[in-house]
SEMI-803788 format. One line per field, with one value per atom (N, C-alpha, C): residue number from 0; residue in one letter; atom name; y, z, x negated. Coordinates in steps of 0.05 Angstrom, whole numbers, plus 5000, padded with zeros to 4 digits. Layout:
N
n [NUM / ...]
res [A / ...]
atom [CA / ...]
py [Y / ...]
pz [Z / ...]
px [X / ...]
***
This chain:
190
n [0 / 0 / 0 / 1 / 1 / 1 / 2 / 2 / 2 / 3 / 3 / 3 / 4 / 4 / 4 / 5 / 5 / 5 / 6 / 6 / 6 / 7 / 7 / 7 / 8 / 8 / 8 / 9 / 9 / 9 / 10 / 10 / 10 / 11 / 11 / 11 / 12 / 12 / 12 / 13 / 13 / 13 / 14 / 14 / 14 / 15 / 15 / 15 / 16 / 16 / 16 / 17 / 17 / 17 / 18 / 18 / 18 / 19 / 19 / 19 / 20 / 20 / 20 / 21 / 21 / 21 / 22 / 22 / 22 / 23 / 23 / 23 / 24 / 24 / 24 / 25 / 25 / 25 / 26 / 26 / 26 / 27 / 27 / 27 / 28 / 28 / 28 / 29 / 29 / 29 / 30 / 30 / 30 / 31 / 31 / 31 / 32 / 32 / 32 / 33 / 33 / 33 / 34 / 34 / 34 / 35 / 35 / 35 / 36 / 36 / 36 / 37 / 37 / 37 / 38 / 38 / 38 / 39 / 39 / 39 / 40 / 40 / 40 / 41 / 41 / 41 / 42 / 42 / 42 / 43 / 43 / 43 / 44 / 44 / 44 / 45 / 45 / 45 / 46 / 46 / 46 / 47 / 47 / 47 / 48 / 48 / 48 / 49 / 49 / 49 / 50 / 50 / 50 / 51 / 51 / 51 / 52 / 52 / 52 / 53 / 53 / 53 / 54 / 54 / 54 / 55 / 55 / 55 / 56 / 56 / 56 / 57 / 57 / 57 / 58 / 58 / 58 / 59 / 59 / 59 / 60 / 60 / 60 / 61 / 61 / 61 / 62 / 62 / 62 / 63 / 63 / 63 / 64 / 64 / 64 / 65 / 65 / 65 / 66 / 66 / 66 / 67 / 67 / 67 / 68 / 68 / 68 / 69 / 69 / 69 / 70 / 70 / 70 / 71 / 71 / 71 / 72 / 72 / 72 / 73 / 73 / 73 / 74 / 74 / 74 / 75 / 75 / 75 / 76 / 76 / 76 / 77 / 77 / 77 / 78 / 78 / 78 / 79 / 79 / 79 / 80 / 80 / 80 / 81 / 81 / 81 / 82 / 82 / 82 / 83 / 83 / 83 / 84 / 84 / 84 / 85 / 85 / 85 / 86 / 86 / 86 / 87 / 87 / 87 / 88 / 88 / 88 / 89 / 89 / 89 / 90 / 90 / 90 / 91 / 91 / 91 / 92 / 92 / 92 / 93 / 93 / 93 / 94 / 94 / 94 / 95 / 95 / 95 / 96 / 96 / 96 / 97 / 97 / 97 / 98 / 98 / 98 / 99 / 99 / 99 / 100 / 100 / 100 / 101 / 101 / 101 / 102 / 102 / 102 / 103 / 103 / 103 / 104 / 104 / 104 / 105 / 105 / 105 / 106 / 106 / 106 / 107 / 107 / 107 / 108 / 108 / 108 / 109 / 109 / 109 / 110 / 110 / 110 / 111 / 111 / 111 / 112 / 112 / 112 / 113 / 113 / 113 / 114 / 114 / 114 / 115 / 115 / 115 / 116 / 116 / 116 / 117 / 117 / 117 / 118 / 118 / 118 / 119 / 119 / 119 / 120 / 120 / 120 / 121 / 121 / 121 / 122 / 122 / 122 / 123 / 123 / 123 / 124 / 124 / 124 / 125 / 125 / 125 / 126 / 126 / 126 / 127 / 127 / 127 / 128 / 128 / 128 / 129 / 129 / 129 / 130 / 130 / 130 / 131 / 131 / 131 / 132 / 132 / 132 / 133 / 133 / 133 / 134 / 134 / 134 / 135 / 135 / 135 / 136 / 136 / 136 / 137 / 137 / 137 / 138 / 138 / 138 / 139 / 139 / 139 / 140 / 140 / 140 / 141 / 141 / 141 / 142 / 142 / 142 / 143 / 143 / 143 / 144 / 144 / 144 / 145 / 145 / 145 / 146 / 146 / 146 / 147 / 147 / 147 / 148 / 148 / 148 / 149 / 149 / 149 / 150 / 150 / 150 / 151 / 151 / 151 / 152 / 152 / 152 / 153 / 153 / 153 / 154 / 154 / 154 / 155 / 155 / 155 / 156 / 156 / 156 / 157 / 157 / 157 / 158 / 158 / 158 / 159 / 159 / 159 / 160 / 160 / 160 / 161 / 161 / 161 / 162 / 162 / 162 / 163 / 163 / 163 / 164 / 164 / 164 / 165 / 165 / 165 / 166 / 166 / 166 / 167 / 167 / 167 / 168 / 168 / 168 / 169 / 169 / 169 / 170 / 170 / 170 / 171 / 171 / 171 / 172 / 172 / 172 / 173 / 173 / 173 / 174 / 174 / 174 / 175 / 175 / 175 / 176 / 176 / 176 / 177 / 177 / 177 / 178 / 178 / 178 / 179 / 179 / 179 / 180 / 180 / 180 / 181 / 181 / 181 / 182 / 182 / 182 / 183 / 183 / 183 / 184 / 184 / 184 / 185 / 185 / 185 / 186 / 186 / 186 / 187 / 187 / 187 / 188 / 188 / 188 / 189 / 189 / 189]
res [M / M / M / G / G / G / F / F / F / L / L / L / D / D / D / S / S / S / I / I / I / L / L / L / G / G / G / G / G / G / K / K / K / K / K / K / K / K / K / L / L / L / K / K / K / A / A / A / P / P / P / A / A / A / P / P / P / D / D / D / R / R / R / L / L / L / F / F / F / A / A / A / L / L / L / S / S / S / T / T / T / A / A / A / Y / Y / Y / V / V / V / T / T / T / L / L / L / S / S / S / T / T / T / G / G / G / H / H / H / G / G / G / V / V / V / D / D / D / T / T / T / K / K / K / G / G / G / L / L / L / A / A / A / A / A / A / I / I / I / V / V / V / F / F / F / Q / Q / Q / P / P / P / L / L / L / G / G / G / T / T / T / A / A / A / D / D / D / F / F / F / E / E / E / S / S / S / I / I / I / V / V / V / N / N / N / E / E / E / M / M / M / E / E / E / E / E / E / I / I / I / L / L / L / R / R / R / G / G / G / T / T / T / G / G / G / E / E / E / E / E / E / T / T / T / G / G / G / T / T / T / N / N / N / V / V / V / S / S / S / T / T / T / S / S / S / E / E / E / D / D / D / S / S / S / H / H / H / G / G / G / Y / Y / Y / R / R / R / W / W / W / V / V / V / I / I / I / L / L / L / R / R / R / D / D / D / G / G / G / D / D / D / I / I / I / E / E / E / D / D / D / L / L / L / V / V / V / V / V / V / G / G / G / V / V / V / N / N / N / A / A / A / V / V / V / S / S / S / D / D / D / G / G / G / L / L / L / M / M / M / V / V / V / G / G / G / G / G / G / Y / Y / Y / G / G / G / D / D / D / R / R / R / V / V / V / L / L / L / A / A / A / A / A / A / V / V / V / F / F / F / A / A / A / F / F / F / K / K / K / D / D / D / S / S / S / K / K / K / S / S / S / R / R / R / P / P / P / V / V / V / Y / Y / Y / F / F / F / I / I / I / Y / Y / Y / N / N / N / Y / Y / Y / K / K / K / R / R / R / G / G / G / Y / Y / Y / W / W / W / Y / Y / Y / P / P / P / F / F / F / V / V / V / P / P / P / A / A / A / G / G / G / Q / Q / Q / Q / Q / Q / A / A / A / R / R / R / D / D / D / G / G / G / E / E / E / R / R / R / E / E / E / L / L / L / Q / Q / Q / I / I / I / K / K / K / A / A / A / I / I / I / V / V / V / D / D / D / G / G / G / E / E / E / L / L / L / P / P / P / I / I / I / E / E / E / P / P / P / E / E / E / L / L / L / E / E / E / R / R / R / W / W / W / F / F / F / P / P / P / L / L / L / W / W / W / G / G / G / I / I / I / P / P / P / I / I / I]
atom [N / CA / C / N / CA / C / N / CA / C / N / CA / C / N / CA / C / N / CA / C / N / CA / C / N / CA / C / N / CA / C / N / CA / C / N / CA / C / N / CA / C / N / CA / C / N / CA / C / N / CA / C / N / CA / C / N / CA / C / N / CA / C / N / CA / C / N / CA / C / N / CA / C / N / CA / C / N / CA / C / N / CA / C / N / CA / C / N / CA / C / N / CA / C / N / CA / C / N / CA / C / N / CA / C / N / CA / C / N / CA / C / N / CA / C / N / CA / C / N / CA / C / N / CA / C / N / CA / C / N / CA / C / N / CA / C / N / CA / C / N / CA / C / N / CA / C / N / CA / C / N / CA / C / N / CA / C / N / CA / C / N / CA / C / N / CA / C / N / CA / C / N / CA / C / N / CA / C / N / CA / C / N / CA / C / N / CA / C / N / CA / C / N / CA / C / N / CA / C / N / CA / C / N / CA / C / N / CA / C / N / CA / C / N / CA / C / N / CA / C / N / CA / C / N / CA / C / N / CA / C / N / CA / C / N / CA / C / N / CA / C / N / CA / C / N / CA / C / N / CA / C / N / CA / C / N / CA / C / N / CA / C / N / CA / C / N / CA / C / N / CA / C / N / CA / C / N / CA / C / N / CA / C / N / CA / C / N / CA / C / N / CA / C / N / CA / C / N / CA / C / N / CA / C / N / CA / C / N / CA / C / N / CA / C / N / CA / C / N / CA / C / N / CA / C / N / CA / C / N / CA / C / N / CA / C / N / CA / C / N / CA / C / N / CA / C / N / CA / C / N / CA / C / N / CA / C / N / CA / C / N / CA / C / N / CA / C / N / CA / C / N / CA / C / N / CA / C / N / CA / C / N / CA / C / N / CA / C / N / CA / C / N / CA / C / N / CA / C / N / CA / C / N / CA / C / N / CA / C / N / CA / C / N / CA / C / N / CA / C / N / CA / C / N / CA / C / N / CA / C / N / CA / C / N / CA / C / N / CA / C / N / CA / C / N / CA / C / N / CA / C / N / CA / C / N / CA / C / N / CA / C / N / CA / C / N / CA / C / N / CA / C / N / CA / C / N / CA / C / N / CA / C / N / CA / C / N / CA / C / N / CA / C / N / CA / C / N / CA / C / N / CA / C / N / CA / C / N / CA / C / N / CA / C / N / CA / C / N / CA / C / N / CA / C / N / CA / C / N / CA / C / N / CA / C / N / CA / C / N / CA / C / N / CA / C / N / CA / C / N / CA / C / N / CA / C / N / CA / C / N / CA / C / N / CA / C / N / CA / C / N / CA / C / N / CA / C / N / CA / C / N / CA / C / N / CA / C / N / CA / C / N / CA / C / N / CA / C / N / CA / C / N / CA / C / N / CA / C / N / CA / C / N / CA / C / N / CA / C / N / CA / C / N / CA / C / N / CA / C / N / CA / C / N / CA / C / N / CA / C / N / CA / C / N / CA / C / N / CA / C / N / CA / C / N / CA / C / N / CA / C / N / CA / C]
py [5369 / 5373 / 5394 / 5393 / 5412 / 5428 / 5451 / 5471 / 5472 / 5457 / 5441 / 5434 / 5417 / 5401 / 5425 / 5446 / 5460 / 5480 / 5481 / 5499 / 5478 / 5455 / 5436 / 5429 / 5439 / 5425 / 5413 / 5406 / 5387 / 5357 / 5350 / 5320 / 5301 / 5288 / 5269 / 5244 / 5229 / 5208 / 5185 / 5177 / 5152 / 5126 / 5116 / 5098 / 5066 / 5056 / 5035 / 5012 / 4989 / 4960 / 4958 / 4945 / 4933 / 4906 / 4897 / 4877 / 4845 / 4858 / 4831 / 4819 / 4835 / 4821 / 4801 / 4795 / 4770 / 4750 / 4751 / 4724 / 4718 / 4736 / 4730 / 4700 / 4697 / 4666 / 4648 / 4649 / 4619 / 4613 / 4634 / 4632 / 4631 / 4637 / 4635 / 4606 / 4598 / 4570 / 4543 / 4550 / 4530 / 4535 / 4552 / 4557 / 4544 / 4548 / 4530 / 4506 / 4498 / 4466 / 4455 / 4463 / 4444 / 4454 / 4466 / 4468 / 4472 / 4472 / 4473 / 4468 / 4449 / 4427 / 4435 / 4458 / 4477 / 4477 / 4462 / 4450 / 4460 / 4469 / 4480 / 4454 / 4464 / 4448 / 4443 / 4460 / 4458 / 4472 / 4496 / 4511 / 4540 / 4560 / 4590 / 4600 / 4626 / 4644 / 4666 / 4682 / 4709 / 4724 / 4739 / 4753 / 4777 / 4782 / 4812 / 4814 / 4841 / 4856 / 4850 / 4834 / 4838 / 4864 / 4868 / 4893 / 4884 / 4901 / 4887 / 4892 / 4909 / 4912 / 4902 / 4902 / 4882 / 4879 / 4900 / 4906 / 4887 / 4895 / 4881 / 4849 / 4837 / 4811 / 4795 / 4817 / 4802 / 4800 / 4817 / 4813 / 4793 / 4784 / 4766 / 4740 / 4740 / 4715 / 4705 / 4729 / 4724 / 4720 / 4724 / 4714 / 4686 / 4674 / 4646 / 4628 / 4649 / 4621 / 4622 / 4643 / 4642 / 4617 / 4621 / 4603 / 4577 / 4575 / 4547 / 4532 / 4552 / 4552 / 4532 / 4550 / 4548 / 4528 / 4521 / 4502 / 4474 / 4471 / 4441 / 4438 / 4457 / 4448 / 4451 / 4460 / 4466 / 4444 / 4435 / 4424 / 4437 / 4463 / 4473 / 4483 / 4471 / 4471 / 4497 / 4508 / 4534 / 4533 / 4542 / 4543 / 4571 / 4585 / 4606 / 4596 / 4621 / 4616 / 4638 / 4642 / 4663 / 4667 / 4686 / 4674 / 4694 / 4690 / 4703 / 4734 / 4749 / 4774 / 4786 / 4768 / 4778 / 4785 / 4778 / 4771 / 4744 / 4751 / 4722 / 4718 / 4688 / 4680 / 4664 / 4669 / 4652 / 4632 / 4610 / 4583 / 4570 / 4561 / 4554 / 4527 / 4499 / 4481 / 4468 / 4468 / 4459 / 4459 / 4427 / 4422 / 4444 / 4455 / 4473 / 4502 / 4513 / 4536 / 4559 / 4550 / 4574 / 4574 / 4554 / 4557 / 4569 / 4569 / 4582 / 4610 / 4613 / 4651 / 4662 / 4653 / 4658 / 4665 / 4642 / 4644 / 4670 / 4671 / 4693 / 4716 / 4718 / 4746 / 4752 / 4732 / 4731 / 4751 / 4736 / 4746 / 4774 / 4785 / 4805 / 4829 / 4822 / 4838 / 4840 / 4818 / 4827 / 4850 / 4849 / 4868 / 4894 / 4897 / 4920 / 4937 / 4915 / 4932 / 4941 / 4927 / 4933 / 4958 / 4970 / 4994 / 4986 / 4952 / 4951 / 4942 / 4952 / 4937 / 4946 / 4969 / 4970 / 4953 / 4945 / 4916 / 4887 / 4883 / 4871 / 4872 / 4846 / 4842 / 4835 / 4808 / 4796 / 4770 / 4754 / 4734 / 4712 / 4689 / 4669 / 4642 / 4644 / 4611 / 4595 / 4565 / 4551 / 4527 / 4525 / 4503 / 4486 / 4471 / 4457 / 4453 / 4456 / 4451 / 4413 / 4413 / 4377 / 4372 / 4381 / 4366 / 4366 / 4374 / 4379 / 4404 / 4425 / 4444 / 4470 / 4472 / 4496 / 4518 / 4531 / 4560 / 4573 / 4604 / 4610 / 4635 / 4631 / 4661 / 4681 / 4704 / 4721 / 4751 / 4757 / 4779 / 4800 / 4824 / 4849 / 4864 / 4859 / 4875 / 4913 / 4922 / 4943 / 4959 / 4939 / 4944 / 4940 / 4913 / 4901 / 4880 / 4874 / 4858 / 4828 / 4816 / 4786 / 4790 / 4769 / 4760 / 4737 / 4717 / 4687 / 4692 / 4670 / 4667 / 4641 / 4633 / 4612 / 4600 / 4591 / 4590 / 4571 / 4570 / 4553 / 4542 / 4535 / 4529 / 4559 / 4549 / 4569 / 4595 / 4612 / 4643 / 4647 / 4629 / 4637 / 4630 / 4641 / 4640 / 4635 / 4622 / 4620 / 4634 / 4662 / 4691 / 4680 / 4660 / 4655 / 4639 / 4623 / 4605 / 4626 / 4643 / 4667 / 4681 / 4687 / 4699 / 4686 / 4659 / 4636 / 4635 / 4634 / 4625 / 4656 / 4684 / 4708 / 4708 / 4694 / 4700 / 4680 / 4651 / 4636 / 4654 / 4664 / 4682 / 4713 / 4722 / 4752 / 4748 / 4775 / 4784 / 4767 / 4741 / 4732 / 4747 / 4744 / 4758 / 4783 / 4797 / 4828 / 4822 / 4825 / 4821 / 4847 / 4848 / 4864 / 4879 / 4904 / 4906 / 4913 / 4920 / 4927 / 4905 / 4893 / 4872 / 4874 / 4897 / 4902 / 4898 / 4897 / 4893 / 4869 / 4845 / 4819 / 4807 / 4821 / 4814 / 4784 / 4769 / 4740 / 4744 / 4713 / 4715 / 4687 / 4692 / 4669 / 4656 / 4629 / 4621 / 4621 / 4620 / 4616 / 4590 / 4587 / 4569 / 4550 / 4550 / 4530 / 4519]
pz [2439 / 2442 / 2408 / 2400 / 2380 / 2383 / 2366 / 2367 / 2377 / 2359 / 2358 / 2387 / 2399 / 2423 / 2440 / 2445 / 2457 / 2468 / 2441 / 2445 / 2454 / 2448 / 2460 / 2486 / 2498 / 2525 / 2531 / 2510 / 2511 / 2516 / 2513 / 2518 / 2492 / 2494 / 2476 / 2468 / 2452 / 2441 / 2448 / 2458 / 2464 / 2442 / 2438 / 2414 / 2427 / 2411 / 2422 / 2427 / 2434 / 2431 / 2406 / 2389 / 2365 / 2370 / 2358 / 2357 / 2345 / 2330 / 2321 / 2344 / 2365 / 2384 / 2398 / 2390 / 2397 / 2387 / 2358 / 2348 / 2349 / 2368 / 2373 / 2379 / 2400 / 2415 / 2393 / 2373 / 2351 / 2344 / 2349 / 2341 / 2365 / 2393 / 2407 / 2423 / 2409 / 2419 / 2412 / 2389 / 2376 / 2393 / 2407 / 2421 / 2449 / 2464 / 2477 / 2487 / 2469 / 2462 / 2454 / 2440 / 2426 / 2438 / 2451 / 2470 / 2499 / 2507 / 2538 / 2547 / 2535 / 2548 / 2553 / 2545 / 2557 / 2532 / 2537 / 2516 / 2523 / 2506 / 2500 / 2525 / 2530 / 2550 / 2524 / 2500 / 2485 / 2498 / 2513 / 2524 / 2526 / 2518 / 2519 / 2527 / 2532 / 2544 / 2534 / 2529 / 2532 / 2551 / 2572 / 2592 / 2586 / 2588 / 2591 / 2611 / 2614 / 2628 / 2615 / 2618 / 2600 / 2604 / 2589 / 2593 / 2584 / 2596 / 2597 / 2574 / 2554 / 2533 / 2507 / 2492 / 2484 / 2455 / 2452 / 2430 / 2435 / 2466 / 2475 / 2470 / 2482 / 2482 / 2452 / 2431 / 2409 / 2395 / 2402 / 2389 / 2397 / 2424 / 2436 / 2426 / 2430 / 2414 / 2381 / 2371 / 2334 / 2336 / 2354 / 2365 / 2363 / 2380 / 2400 / 2376 / 2356 / 2333 / 2315 / 2312 / 2288 / 2292 / 2319 / 2333 / 2331 / 2339 / 2335 / 2313 / 2293 / 2261 / 2251 / 2255 / 2248 / 2262 / 2286 / 2305 / 2288 / 2272 / 2259 / 2243 / 2227 / 2211 / 2223 / 2244 / 2257 / 2278 / 2292 / 2319 / 2344 / 2334 / 2358 / 2377 / 2404 / 2421 / 2435 / 2439 / 2448 / 2479 / 2489 / 2520 / 2529 / 2549 / 2566 / 2600 / 2610 / 2641 / 2656 / 2674 / 2688 / 2718 / 2722 / 2750 / 2774 / 2799 / 2818 / 2817 / 2791 / 2799 / 2774 / 2762 / 2744 / 2709 / 2710 / 2688 / 2673 / 2642 / 2621 / 2610 / 2610 / 2598 / 2568 / 2548 / 2518 / 2521 / 2530 / 2531 / 2499 / 2491 / 2474 / 2480 / 2464 / 2461 / 2436 / 2433 / 2410 / 2410 / 2404 / 2407 / 2390 / 2368 / 2358 / 2366 / 2367 / 2386 / 2369 / 2343 / 2318 / 2317 / 2324 / 2326 / 2350 / 2372 / 2389 / 2392 / 2381 / 2374 / 2358 / 2333 / 2327 / 2334 / 2345 / 2357 / 2379 / 2394 / 2420 / 2398 / 2382 / 2362 / 2350 / 2343 / 2333 / 2351 / 2374 / 2398 / 2409 / 2408 / 2417 / 2388 / 2364 / 2340 / 2345 / 2348 / 2343 / 2369 / 2394 / 2410 / 2407 / 2395 / 2389 / 2361 / 2338 / 2321 / 2337 / 2353 / 2361 / 2377 / 2384 / 2401 / 2427 / 2432 / 2466 / 2465 / 2456 / 2460 / 2489 / 2505 / 2532 / 2552 / 2544 / 2560 / 2561 / 2544 / 2539 / 2559 / 2578 / 2599 / 2587 / 2585 / 2574 / 2566 / 2543 / 2539 / 2551 / 2558 / 2579 / 2559 / 2548 / 2544 / 2568 / 2563 / 2580 / 2578 / 2593 / 2592 / 2607 / 2602 / 2623 / 2613 / 2641 / 2631 / 2631 / 2645 / 2633 / 2656 / 2674 / 2701 / 2704 / 2690 / 2691 / 2703 / 2714 / 2723 / 2707 / 2719 / 2707 / 2693 / 2670 / 2663 / 2642 / 2646 / 2645 / 2625 / 2598 / 2581 / 2585 / 2592 / 2599 / 2577 / 2559 / 2543 / 2552 / 2559 / 2576 / 2556 / 2541 / 2520 / 2519 / 2548 / 2547 / 2546 / 2551 / 2554 / 2526 / 2516 / 2490 / 2495 / 2524 / 2529 / 2539 / 2538 / 2542 / 2576 / 2594 / 2614 / 2618 / 2636 / 2640 / 2672 / 2685 / 2705 / 2716 / 2737 / 2738 / 2769 / 2776 / 2803 / 2819 / 2845 / 2862 / 2887 / 2882 / 2905 / 2906 / 2931 / 2932 / 2937 / 2920 / 2923 / 2925 / 2915 / 2913 / 2882 / 2874 / 2852 / 2851 / 2833 / 2833 / 2813 / 2827 / 2813 / 2800 / 2813 / 2800 / 2773 / 2772 / 2748 / 2731 / 2734 / 2720 / 2702 / 2719 / 2708 / 2691 / 2691 / 2669 / 2649 / 2648 / 2625 / 2612 / 2629 / 2612 / 2590 / 2608 / 2595 / 2569 / 2569 / 2546 / 2525 / 2529 / 2505 / 2499 / 2520 / 2509 / 2489 / 2473 / 2443 / 2423 / 2434 / 2411 / 2423 / 2444 / 2460 / 2467 / 2463 / 2476 / 2502 / 2520 / 2552 / 2565 / 2581 / 2603 / 2612 / 2610 / 2622 / 2651 / 2658 / 2687 / 2708 / 2721 / 2738 / 2753 / 2758 / 2783 / 2768 / 2742 / 2727 / 2709 / 2725 / 2726 / 2737 / 2737 / 2752 / 2750 / 2775 / 2775 / 2769 / 2756 / 2757 / 2767 / 2790 / 2806 / 2797 / 2801 / 2782 / 2765 / 2744 / 2714 / 2708 / 2692 / 2682 / 2660 / 2655 / 2643 / 2647]
px [0988 / 1008 / 1017 / 1039 / 1042 / 1047 / 1062 / 1077 / 1099 / 1112 / 1141 / 1149 / 1127 / 1132 / 1134 / 1115 / 1113 / 1138 / 1156 / 1177 / 1197 / 1196 / 1219 / 1215 / 1196 / 1191 / 1167 / 1155 / 1126 / 1128 / 1160 / 1166 / 1152 / 1134 / 1133 / 1145 / 1148 / 1161 / 1143 / 1152 / 1128 / 1141 / 1116 / 1126 / 1132 / 1154 / 1156 / 1143 / 1145 / 1122 / 1124 / 1106 / 1106 / 1123 / 1143 / 1159 / 1142 / 1119 / 1107 / 1084 / 1083 / 1068 / 1073 / 1101 / 1119 / 1105 / 1095 / 1088 / 1063 / 1046 / 1014 / 1018 / 1039 / 1032 / 1035 / 1045 / 1042 / 1014 / 0994 / 0968 / 0945 / 0963 / 0946 / 0948 / 0975 / 0984 / 0967 / 0948 / 0927 / 0910 / 0899 / 0873 / 0877 / 0900 / 0912 / 0915 / 0926 / 0927 / 0910 / 0896 / 0868 / 0841 / 0840 / 0817 / 0819 / 0846 / 0848 / 0873 / 0879 / 0903 / 0928 / 0923 / 0957 / 0978 / 1004 / 1015 / 1042 / 1055 / 1085 / 1103 / 1125 / 1137 / 1174 / 1162 / 1190 / 1214 / 1204 / 1226 / 1223 / 1233 / 1228 / 1259 / 1257 / 1285 / 1277 / 1306 / 1303 / 1320 / 1312 / 1330 / 1334 / 1362 / 1367 / 1392 / 1392 / 1414 / 1443 / 1468 / 1485 / 1511 / 1523 / 1532 / 1561 / 1581 / 1611 / 1623 / 1615 / 1631 / 1633 / 1656 / 1664 / 1645 / 1631 / 1610 / 1587 / 1578 / 1555 / 1564 / 1578 / 1587 / 1589 / 1593 / 1608 / 1576 / 1561 / 1529 / 1516 / 1522 / 1509 / 1518 / 1542 / 1559 / 1553 / 1550 / 1536 / 1510 / 1495 / 1464 / 1463 / 1478 / 1483 / 1495 / 1510 / 1524 / 1508 / 1489 / 1467 / 1445 / 1439 / 1414 / 1423 / 1451 / 1462 / 1465 / 1475 / 1470 / 1450 / 1422 / 1398 / 1384 / 1395 / 1387 / 1392 / 1409 / 1420 / 1394 / 1386 / 1360 / 1332 / 1331 / 1301 / 1302 / 1325 / 1325 / 1320 / 1334 / 1333 / 1355 / 1353 / 1383 / 1386 / 1412 / 1417 / 1435 / 1422 / 1446 / 1443 / 1463 / 1455 / 1459 / 1452 / 1453 / 1453 / 1461 / 1468 / 1447 / 1429 / 1419 / 1430 / 1420 / 1431 / 1433 / 1416 / 1416 / 1435 / 1456 / 1467 / 1448 / 1432 / 1413 / 1428 / 1428 / 1439 / 1409 / 1405 / 1382 / 1395 / 1378 / 1387 / 1364 / 1368 / 1346 / 1350 / 1323 / 1320 / 1299 / 1312 / 1294 / 1291 / 1255 / 1249 / 1219 / 1212 / 1187 / 1164 / 1178 / 1154 / 1161 / 1130 / 1127 / 1136 / 1135 / 1147 / 1173 / 1187 / 1219 / 1226 / 1209 / 1223 / 1216 / 1192 / 1182 / 1202 / 1207 / 1226 / 1257 / 1271 / 1294 / 1299 / 1280 / 1283 / 1276 / 1260 / 1262 / 1282 / 1296 / 1323 / 1348 / 1341 / 1360 / 1355 / 1329 / 1318 / 1323 / 1326 / 1327 / 1356 / 1367 / 1397 / 1405 / 1395 / 1404 / 1392 / 1367 / 1356 / 1368 / 1375 / 1390 / 1422 / 1431 / 1459 / 1462 / 1430 / 1431 / 1427 / 1425 / 1421 / 1397 / 1376 / 1350 / 1328 / 1343 / 1340 / 1347 / 1366 / 1373 / 1361 / 1336 / 1319 / 1302 / 1291 / 1277 / 1244 / 1254 / 1233 / 1234 / 1220 / 1218 / 1197 / 1210 / 1192 / 1182 / 1160 / 1153 / 1143 / 1155 / 1141 / 1127 / 1097 / 1083 / 1072 / 1057 / 1047 / 1015 / 0994 / 0968 / 0962 / 0935 / 0928 / 0936 / 0942 / 0949 / 0977 / 0993 / 1025 / 1033 / 1018 / 1025 / 1035 / 1060 / 1077 / 1058 / 1056 / 1049 / 1070 / 1072 / 1094 / 1077 / 1085 / 1077 / 1098 / 1093 / 1118 / 1113 / 1135 / 1125 / 1147 / 1136 / 1155 / 1152 / 1182 / 1188 / 1182 / 1189 / 1187 / 1161 / 1136 / 1105 / 1101 / 1101 / 1098 / 1068 / 1068 / 1048 / 1057 / 1035 / 1036 / 1026 / 1032 / 1014 / 1025 / 1001 / 1009 / 1020 / 1040 / 1051 / 1043 / 1037 / 1027 / 1036 / 1064 / 1072 / 1060 / 1060 / 1039 / 1053 / 1089 / 1100 / 1126 / 1137 / 1160 / 1153 / 1155 / 1151 / 1125 / 1103 / 1076 / 1065 / 1044 / 1029 / 0999 / 0989 / 0959 / 0947 / 0946 / 0928 / 0898 / 0883 / 0859 / 0868 / 0889 / 0888 / 0902 / 0919 / 0927 / 0903 / 0887 / 0860 / 0852 / 0846 / 0828 / 0843 / 0873 / 0891 / 0886 / 0888 / 0881 / 0857 / 0831 / 0806 / 0810 / 0824 / 0823 / 0843 / 0855 / 0876 / 0868 / 0856 / 0846 / 0839 / 0840 / 0836 / 0853 / 0877 / 0895 / 0919 / 0926 / 0952 / 0941 / 0960 / 0960 / 0962 / 0947 / 0948 / 0950 / 0973 / 0980 / 0955 / 0942 / 0922 / 0921 / 0946 / 0948 / 0959 / 0943 / 0947 / 0972 / 0984 / 1004 / 1025 / 1024 / 1049 / 1049 / 1042 / 1048 / 1069 / 1083 / 1116 / 1114 / 1120 / 1124 / 1155 / 1168 / 1193 / 1206 / 1220 / 1226 / 1254 / 1252 / 1278 / 1282 / 1259 / 1264 / 1278 / 1300 / 1313 / 1306 / 1283 / 1267 / 1245]
***
């Protein structure tokens, strides 16, 4: 703690997670697909807590319009959904993982630049393994880490498979080191 920190109450400013960590999925995908049969389902989403202000809605609408406009060139389709907890999902459909990453990043950037970065919860990318079981990669914006989520039925998860997938991508994706922070997301709309 520095001199100024001691005078101002000793509070340290926490560093925000590096936004480029989201893009690590583009390279990790090659390892997942070629060596382990885990392929994209062509779906991704970003989930955030909406705010009932005109400014917030304007930013979200603008981001959706931009995505729809660029989607004509890239082939990305955009839709939205609201879950039972009141969270909004911007859902992207595109067979190219890089287009999905760029689209999700555009939404998060728009919200962060508008001053609403604290409303962004997670990005979710849908995959399937060689046995067509669902595998999700979840990026926690607040922590700046990825983790796998493998549902195994109604409100159940396959922890062993999640650890196997972690071992595959560890070193290529910044994986959340605290397993208790690998929160399941039930009812993912992708």
